[in-house]
N, C-alpha and C positions, 0 to 999 in steps of 0.2 A: 504494500500500500504506500502510495506517495504521501509526502507530508501534507500536501494540499487536500488530498482525499480524506485524511483523518480529521482535518479541521471542518470540512464540509459534513462529514458523517456526524461529528459532535454537534454541529449547529442544527442538523436535521433532527437528531435525537432530542435536543433541547426544545426544539419547536414542537415536536410531537408530545412531549411531557408537559409543556407549559403553554400558556396562551400569550398572545401578543395584543397589546392595547396601545394604540397611538405610538407604535414603534418601541414600546417598553415591554420587556419580558415579565410575565406574571407567573411566579413560581407556584403559588397555590391560589385557591379561590378566595382565601382571606386577604390576599394582596390586591384583589380586583376591587376597584372603587365602586363598581356597579353592584357589588354585593351588599352595599350599605344604602342604596337609594330607598328613601321612604321608610327606613327602619324605625325611626322615632315614632311616627304616626302609627305604623303597624303595631309597634310594641304597646302603645297605649290602648289601642283597640283590642289587642290580645289580652291585656291585663283585665279590661272590663269584661270580656267574654269569660275568662277564667274565673273571675270573681263571681259571675252569675252561675257558672257551673258548680263551683264549690258551694254556693248558697243552696242550689238545688240538691246537691249531694247531702247537705246537712239535714234535710227534711226526714229521710228515713232513719238516719242515725239519732236524730232528736226524738223521734217516736220510740225508738228502741231504748234510749236512756230514760225516757218518761215512764215506760213500762217497767224497766228495771228499778226505777225509783219507787214505783208503787209496790213492787214485790219486796223491796228491802226497807219498806217503811220510811222512805225519804233519803236513805243513805246514798243510793245510786244517783240522785240528782246532783250530787257534787261533781259528777262527770261533765255536767253542762259547762263548767268553767274551762275545761280543756278540749271540749268537743270541736269547736271551730278550728283552732290551730292543729289539732290532731288530724282532722279530715283534710285540711289544706296540705299538711306536710305529706300525708300518704298519697294524695293526688299528685303533688309535685314529684315525689320519689318515683312514682310509677310512670309518669308521663315525661317530664323533663329529663329524668334519669334513664329513660328507656331508649330503645334503638333509634327512634325518630329525633331524639334530642330536642323535643318541643312538646309543650302542653297542647291540649286540644285547641285552645284559643290561639296559640302561636301557629299551629298548623292551618287553622282557618285564615289567619292573617298572612300566611306564607313566609314565616320566619322561623329560625331555629337558633339554638345556643351552640356556639363552637368554642372549644378551648384553643388558645393560640399555639399551644405546643403540638396540636394535631391529634391528641388522644381523645377518645370519646368521653362524653359527659356521663358520669356514673351517678347513682342515686344520692350518695353523700354530698357530692359537689352541688347537685341540684338543690338539695335541702339547705345547704350553707348559703348558696346563692339567694334563695328565697328569704332566709332568715336575715341575711345582711341587708336585703332590700327593705324589709319591714323595719329593721332596727334603724336604718338610715332615714326612713320615712318618719319614724317617731321623733328622731332627733332633729332632722333638717326639713321636715315636711316635704312637700313636692319639689323643693329646691334641688333635690338630687338630679332631677331632669336637666337642670341648667348645666351640669357637668358635661352632658352629652353635646352641648353646643360648642364646647371648646376642646374636648378630648378627641384623640384620633379614633377613627372607625365608629364615631357616634356612641362611644361606650359611656355607661353611667358609672357612678362611684363603686358600686359592688362589682361591676365588670372589671374595673381597673384593679381592684384588690385581689380578685381571683384569677386574673389572666384569661378572661373570656370575652367573647364578642357576640352580639346578636347579628345574624346576617340573613339575607334573603335566601329562602330555601330553593328558589328556582334559578339561582345564578351561581 
């Protein structure tokens, strides 16, 4: 093989494994700026949808806890204090930590959570991501969304802390 042929073969291999956008080589989909188009708006819509889904999921569990409270002469009603967070965390663990790396609301909005190191999102990271989101909301109110106006890849505070990014699932 001639020296020029090796260089051409390497360039062709790189072109096959990567994309090219405006003359720049894009190594992964996380480097593609198109993956972040409209993510902020889609993320808010996904949050609202997921909030509604968790509220609907709470209904059968609340009935179960109410019956348990009657059977235990009121002792089971203490579970109402942890019912909301428990249902939400189980929902997050199973959806965001699942193979789609997205909750039902995120899938409907066409977004997903990605780790910047390329590994898949597991259940524990999904739960920590959600807990950090709520903790930051308690302390900073919705001002955590302002971080996404200035951060790279439109990431919020908890994304920056965990090394994650929300991207379009279709790109």
